[in-house]
Structure formats: C-alpha cells, structure tokens
N, C-alpha and C positions, 0 to 999 in steps of 0.2 A: 504494500500500500504506500509506504514511504517512497519507494522508488518511483511509483506512478506519479506522485506529486512533483518529484524532482524532474522527471521527464517532461511533465506538463509545463513547469516553470521555465525550463530551458527552451521549449519549443514556442513559447509566447513571443510574438513580435509586435512591436508598435512603431509609432513614428519617431524618428529622431528629431533633435532640436532644429536642424537645418530645414527639414521638410515643413515643420510647423511654422517657422519664420517665413518661408517662401509663401505659404498659403496666406498668412496674415498680411504680408506685403501686397499680394495680388488683390485681396479684399479691400485693403486701404486705398489702392489706386483706383479701383472701381467706384468706391464711395466718393472719392474726390472728383472724379469725372462727372458723376451724376449730380453732385451738389453744385458744381460750377454751372452746369447746364440749367439747373433749376433756378439759380440766381439770375442768369441771363434772361430767362423767360419771365421771371418775376419783375425785373426791372423794365422789360419791354411792356408788360401789363401796366405798371405804374405810369410809364410814359404815355401809353395810349389813353389812360384815364385822364391824365393832365391835359393832353391835347383835346380830348373830347369836351372837357369842362370849358376850356378856352373857346372852342368853336361854338359851344352853346351860349356862352356869355356874349360872344361877338354877334350872334344872330339876335339875341335879346336886345342888345343896344341898337343894332341896325333897324330892327322892327319896332322900335318904340314910337315912331311916328307913322307907322303903317304906310310907308311908301310916299309920304308927302315930302319929296326931296327938297322942294324950295323952302320948307320950314325946318329942315333937319339941323338941329343944334344939339349935339351929344351931351352938353352940360345939363340939359333938362331931363335926361333919361335917368331912371333909377339904376344904381350901380349894382352889378352882380356881387353876391357875397362870397362865392366860393373861389374867386380868383382875385388877384391883386390888380386894382385899377391904378396903373402908374400915372396916366395922364388922360384927362377928358377935356377937350377943348371944343370950340365952335366948329373947327375944321376936321376933327377926327378924335381918335382915342388910341391908347396903348394899354393892352392887357398883358398880364404876366402870371404864369403859374409855375411853381416849383414842384417838380415830381418827387415822390418818395425815393426815387433812385438817385436824386441829386442833380438831375438835369433841369435846365430852365428853359421854358417855352414862352415866346412872346409873339403877340399879334399887334401890328400897327395898322390901323385902318384910317384912311383919309376920306374926306367928304366926297371926293371925286370917285370913290369906289375902289381905288387901288388898295390892295392889302399886301402887307409884307409879313412873312412868317419867319421867325428866327428860332433855331434850335441850338442850344449851347450847353457846354459842360464847364462848370467853374474850374475844374481841374485841368482843362485845356488839352493835356496830352492823352487823356483817357479816351478810348473809343466810345462813340455814342450812337445809339440807335435813333435815327430821325424818321418819323413816320412819313409816308408818301405826301409830298407837298410841303414838307418842312425842311428846307435846306439848312446845312450846317453853317 
C-alpha cells in the first residue's frame, strides 16, 4: 500500500512556474487590448453626445424666431442650459461643449447662415476623434 502511494506521488505532474507565468502574461495582454478598445469606444460615445447636444442647442437658437430672418437677433433667444454659450450677439452666436473625454467642440454661427464647427483637444498632441462634419 505504501509503495502504491509513492508511485502515485512520483507519477503526478503539474505545471511548472514558467508555464504559469506565460499563461498569466498572455491573459494580461488580452485584458489590456480589450480595455484600451473599450476606452476608445467610450470616448467616441462621449464625443458624439457632446456634438449632439451642441447641434440641438444650435437648432434651438436658430429656430427661436421661426424663420423671421429680418428680425433675427440671437441676444433675445433663450440660452440652452446644457452647453456653454460663449458669445451671443446680434450677428451670431458661439456655443461650446466639453466632452467627458476631454475634447472641446465649438459651433460658431453667423446671421448670414455660415456655420463653423471646431473640434479640438486641449492636449494638442493626442489623437482625437472628430465626428463627420467636425474638422480638427
């Protein structure tokens, strides 16, 4: 019986330390790849939300006189609360929204109807996702 236990003990094989470390490293690399992709997609969603809020605020300010272009004075319009109104003048307005990703989106609208959209990153050297129609 004792010999049987000795034989069983000698025949048992497991993983050595190097094999365990390799498996842990592979899992760690996969987790890092997935988490960086998740962060990119999350930032893209934050940016889309910010640009959507800006565009909605822009439409609200434009529509405040229901198309009576000759009377259009943006100073008389109610200001949207979910974006920063940088400037409202008789001849146009400037709206700004900071995304949770750190990016800054700006719309400058002139009375003539010309709209300028600006997409910026305060860190400057960091890559930025700019939605369609939002130049860097």
